[in-house]
MIVEXFI-261004 format. One record per atom (N, C-alpha, C): y, z negated, x. Coordinates in steps of 0.05 Angstrom, whole numbers, plus 5000, padded with zeros to 4 digits. Layout:
<pts>
YZX...
</pts>
This chain:
<pts>
598610511974598510602002597010412019597210142013595709952029592710002024592010061999589210121993588310362009590010572012589310802028588810732057590510552068590210472096587610322100587010142080584509982082582110172081582110352062579910542060579610712085581910802095581810962120580610802143581410552146580310382167577310342164576410312138573610272133572010522141573110752136571811002144571411012174573610942189573510952218571410752228571410512217569510302226566610392220566210512197563510612190562610822210564411012217563711222236563111102263564710912272564210782298561510642298560910482277558410332276556110532275556410742261554310942260553711062288555911102303555611212330554211012348555010752346553710552363550710522356550110532330547310512321545610732333546710982332545311212343544911182373546911082387546711042415544410842422544310622408542310422414539410532409539010682388536410802382535711002404537611172412537111372433536311232459537711022466537110892491534410752491533510662468530910542467528710752472529110982461527211202466527211282496529611292507529911352535528511142552528810902545527610682560524510702559523410752536520510772533519411012549520811232550519911482563519911452593521611282604521911262633520411022646519210862629518010622640515910682662514410892659512210952677513311032705515711122708516611232734518911082747520210912732522510772743522310472737523710322753523710032748525509972724524909742712526409652688529309622695529809522720532609472728534209732729532909952740534310212742534810332714532710292697532910402670535310272656535510002659537609862645540309952654540609992681543210082691543910352680541910542679542410812669543110802639541610642624542110622595544810512589545510292603548110162599550310352606550010492629552110682638552510902617550311012607550611222587551911112561551010872554552110742529555110702532555910592555558810542559560410802558559311012572560711272573561111392545558911402530559011532503560511362483560311092486561810912469564810952473565610962499568411012505569411272494567711482496568511742485568811722455567011582442567211552412569711402404570311192419572811042413575311202417575311362439577611532445578011732423575811852413575912042392577011922366576011682360576911542336579811472338580711382361583611312365585311562363584311782373585812032371586212122342583912102327584112182298586111992284585911742290587711542277590611602284591011672310593711732319594811972304593112172299594012412285594812342257593112182244593712102216596111912214596311732232598411522230601111622239601211782260603811872271604312162265602512292253602812572243603812752266602212772286602912952308600913172308601613412297599813632294600613862312598614022321599314242338600614472322601914652336603114882323600915062312601015122286598915272274599415572273601915652278602615932276604316012300604116272306605816372327608616432317610416512336613116582328613016832310614516812288614617042270617317172270617617402258620017562260622417422247624617412261627117302250628717512236629817442213631317642197634217642203635517412203638417402210639317122213641917072214642916802218643716682191643216422189643916282164646716162167647616052145650315932145650515682161648215552165648215302180648215342210648015592219648115642247645415662260643215612245640615632257639415902250637415982265636116242260634716222232634716452218633916452191631716652186630016592166627816762158628316892131630616832119631216952093633817102095634417252074636617432075639217302067639317042065641716882059642816942031641317052013642217101986641916831970644016751958644016491944645216531916643816421896645016391869645916091868648416051865649415771866650815691840650215451831651715321810652815051820653015021846654114781858656914731848657514471843660114381833660714481805658614571790659014641762658714401744657414191754656813951738657813701752658513501736659413241747656813081752655713111776653212971782653612681789656112591790656612301797656612131772656812251748656812091724654612191705655312331683653312401663652212681666653212831686652213101690653413301671655913251662657213431644658313681659658613901644659714141655662614101662663414181686666114141695667914361684670414291678672314481667672614721686672714961674672915201690670315341692668115221683665515351683664415351655662615541650661315561623658315551626656915581604654015521604652415741618653615971624652016181637653116291663655416181673656516291697655016191722655216351743653916291768655316451790654816381815655816541837653416641853653316901856651217021873652517131898651617041921652817141946650617251963651417471977649517611994650917702020649617642043650717732068650418032070652518162081652418452084651818522113649818682117649118782144648718552164647618332153647018092170649517982184651718022171654217922183655217692165655117442176655817212160658717202153660417362166663217372159663917572137661917722129662317922108660417872085661417802062659717742039660517902015658517941997659018071972658117881950659717851929659217651909658517791882656517671869655617751842654918051841653918161864653118441865650318461877648218391862645518401873644718681881643118701902642218951913639218991905638519221895635719271888634119321914632019161918630419191943628719441942628219561965626519811966623619761957622619521962619819471954619519371925621819361911621819291883620519021876621218821892620018561888621918351901622518141886624017911897622717651888623317441903622517171895625016991894625116821874627316621872626016341875627016201895626115931900628115731888627015541872628715341859627915061869629714931883629114671895629114451873628314211882628013991864630213781865629513541857631513321854632413211881634813101881635912951904636113131929637213371925637413571946640313661948641613611970644413701973644313991983646714111986646814401992645514462019645914292039644714352065641714332064640714132050637814112048636614342032638114432012637214661996636914912014638914952030638815192048636515162068635914922077633614882095631014952081630814872056628414932041628015232036630215372030630115662027629115792052630215692075629515802101626515742107625615502101622915422108620915582090621615622065619815782048619516062058621716182066621616462077620116462103620316252119618916232144615916222139615016072118612216062112611216322100612816462085612116722075611716922099613516912117613417082141610917022158610216772160607916692176605316802164605416872138603116992125603417292122605317402137605817692138606317802110607817652094608617752068611617782068612518032066615418092068616518132040618317962032619517972005622317852007624317971995627017841994626817581979627817361991627717101979630617011972631016941947633616851938633416561931635216401940635216111934637016051910636015881893637615781870638515501877641115461881642115201891643715071868642914831860644214701837644814401844646414281827647414001832645213801826643413771845641213571841641613331859643813321874644213101893645612861880644212761859645212521845644412271860645112041850644411791863641311761862640211651884637311621885636511361871636611361845635711141829635011241801634411071783633411151756635611301741638111201743640311341729640811611741640711631768641011891781638812091772636411991769634212161760634812271732635812111714636412201687638712411687640712361704642912561706641812821717640112811737639013051749637313201729635813061712634213201691636113351672638313221665640213351647641413601659642213581685643313811699641314031702638813961708636714161711636414321685636314191663636014321637638414511631640814421639643214581633643614811652641914821673642015041692640315271683638515221663636815431653638315681643640315651626641715891616643216041639644015901660645316031683643316201698641016091704639016251718638016481700637716431675636916641656639016871656641516801658643617011658643417181684642817051706642417201731640117401728637917301717635517471713636217711696637717671674638417891657640318081672642217981686644118151701642518311722640718181736639118311757637418531745636118471723634318671710635918911699638418861690640119081681640619281703640819181728641319351751638719451764636719271765634219341780631919311760631719481741629819461719626919461729626319611750623519641759622719431781624519241786623919041807622618801795620318721806618918481797620518231806620618031789621917771796619717561795619617401816617717181818619316921822618416711809619616441812617716261829618916111847617615891861619315641855618215441842619815211835618514951844620014791859619014541870620014301854618314111848619113851837620613891811623113781809624613801784625714081780625314251799626014541795624314651772622014521766620414611743621914571717623714371715625314341691627414561688628414661711630214891710628715141699626215181709624615401699624015371669623315131661622815081633625115171615627515091623629915151608630615451610630015571633630615861637628816031619626315961617624516111600625216081570626015851562626915801535629415981529631215991548633616161544632916451542631216551560630416831559628916901533627116711525625516761501627216791476629516661475631216671452633616861455633717001478636017181483635517451471637317541454637017791440637118031458638918021478639118241498636418271513635218051520632718061535630518171516630418071492628318151473628518441464630918551464631318821455630219031475629818941500628819121521625819071525624219261518621319231519620319231548618219081552617019071579618218891599620318741591621618561611620018291612619518201636618417941639618817841667618217581671618117461698615317521708615017661730612317751738610417511743611417311757609717071762611516831767610316601761611716341766609616161779610516021800608915821813610515561813609315351801610515081802609114931824610714811841609714661864610414361861608414201855609013911851610913871828610413991805612213991782612813711771615313641771616213371762617113391733615213481716615713491687613113381673613413321648611113201633608813391632606413281635604013451636603313571609604513491588603913611562605913831555608013861571610214041564609514331564607314411578606614691580604514771559603814591541601714651522602514901505600415051496600915301483602315271456602315031444603714991419606514871422607614871446610314771451612215011455614814951455616815151460616515281487615915111507615515201535613015371536610815281524608315431524608615701511610015721488610515971475612216161492614116041507615816211524614216311548612316151558610516251580609016491570607816471547606316701535608116951532610516901524612317121516613817251539614517091559616417181580615117221607612817101613611617091640609117261641608717391664606217531670604017331675604017201699602116991706603616741713602716511701604016251705602016071720602815981744601015811760602215531764600615331759601315061765599614961788600914921812599514821835599814511835597814371827597914081824596813951849597513691852596713541875596313251867593913161865593312891855593912671876594812751900595512551921598512541925600112691911603012701915604312431910605312301932606412031930608812021912610612211913613012221896612212211866610312381859609512391831607812161823606112071842604311851836605611581832607911541846609211281845612011291833613711461844616511471835616711591806615411821802615511941775614311761754611911651761610611471742612411231735613911131755615610901750617910971731619211191736621611261721620911381694618711521691618011651667615811511650614411321663612211181650610111371638609711591652607711781645606911941669605012121666604112281689605412561689605812661713607112921717605113151716606113381708604413621708603513691736605213641756604413701783602513511796602013281783600113081793597313131782597013141756594413151743593913411728595913581725595613821710595913771680595513981664595913961635593913771623594713621603592913441589590513601578588113491581585713641574585513711544586713551528586513591499588513801489590213901507592314091498591414381500592314551481591614841483593214971506591915161519593215291542594515561534596815621546597815891543595716081556595516321545593416511554593716591583596116581594596616671621597216431640596116201633596615951648594215901667594815851693592715801713593515541728591515391736592015141749590115111773591214981794589614941818590414691833588414551844588914311860589514401889591714311901592414411928592914181948591913941942592413721960591413781989589113921991588013982017589714182033591514322019593314522032595714382046596114132040598513992049597613762069597613812095596713612114598613382115597713152126599412912126601412922149603513092145605613132164608212992154609312822169611912702163614112892172616512852160618912992169618413302170617613412148616913702147619413882151621813772147624213932151625213912180623913742196624613732224627313622231628413442213631113342218631113062231628712972240628412712253629112482235628712522208629112312189626712312170625912072162623712042143624912042115625012282103626112312076623912392057624612442032622712522011620412322009621112062014619111842012616711892030617012042052614712112068614011912090615211672088614411462108611711342100610611412077608011312069605911542071606511752085604711972087602411902106599911902095597611832111595312032107594912122083592712302077593712572067592012782068592813042058593813022029596013162024597113171997599312961992599612772010601512552005604412642003605112842020607912902024608913092002610713001985611813151963613413391972614413381997616013602007614513792024611813772025610213942043609114192030609714242005608614481991609514742004611914752015612915002026612515012056611014832068610514832096612114632112611714632138613114452156614014602181616514542189617614672212617214502237617414622260617214472285619714322291619614142311622013992319623514152340626114112341627714262362626514222390626414432406627514702401625614892388623514792374621514962362621814972332624214932321624614922293624015182278623815402293623215652280620315742284618715542292615815592293614515402272613315512251612115342230609715192240609614942234607214782240605014822219605914882195604014912173605415062151603915212134605115362112604815242085603814992084603514852058601715012040602615042015601115191995602015471991603815572009604915842007602716052010600616002026598516192028597016232001596916021985595716041959597516211941600116171943602016321927601716621933601616681959601316971967598717081958596616931959594017021949594117101920595516931904595816991875597617231871599717261887601417501885599717761891598117741911596617981920594518061900593517861885591317921866592318001839594917971834596018031808596218331802
</pts>
């Protein structure tokens, strides 16, 4: 990060010097052109005055740019979009408050073992009825009229409140792009200790959540056979997807029904090994077998993957550099660099805290939590400042 700051400063200095050089050349031409009609003294005053004015303007512009990058103060990029209903947290919501939850299914304080009273495939699905937060229906999914849903899977070190905020922000970014689709959040026990041991426990819990999400997909398809299912998975949520596809690929009930698949999957800053999706692996075979289109949105500037993931895994993440070049690709695998889609905005969740390691956010792509967009600060928390890479996701959906 220090190197980034030094490079950034050098860029600014270069631009300023270039501006000063241009000004001095211009003024020399001005001086030569006016010699015949004005005194040297008057010319010097005019030249110096213009030089000071333009130099001041250049410095103000440079300081403004630096302020934007350093303090991340960006204008609102989108207008107010349609609100759908109220969320459980009491704030206005852009999603339908449907949640698949496996919270408290695992002991995330120790080894991540399954807690007594739960099994490998159980889950709780809750849906608000008629936008009334006091009336809920459990484990009874409703088939949407447009025959399309998206399931968002959050990543590591996310408690229930933060998970709900991410579901809300994702739906807000979808709405800002005028794409209407029911969004279901998958909430799992990823709020382990923020250290190396906690990371290992979270990886274990993520893998063991795969059969649970797979069971929901099977149950949903049994009721809504013609409805497309799309996955959006952030960070370690990619490990949940990996395990889910393996479970579906080996599930006899799923395989007995022809034509069933996950319509599309988008990984956002995937915190899994970059070789794991190769066509000759279990995951790669499952991608070919179970998924329509599989998209990896990678970001070579992602601070979380570039520093934290590399430290704990001693390898590179799929979401940072993409699949290893020597590896065979699944036939339906697509990859795209999206660092330019994620502006250097701190505190994308608008909670007045620097979380997600975003205190080092300086350049586009730095913020690991910016893939799903950024919300405004109160009282403008329901106006998105940016949609992250969600516009790319919608473009892929529309072209499929």
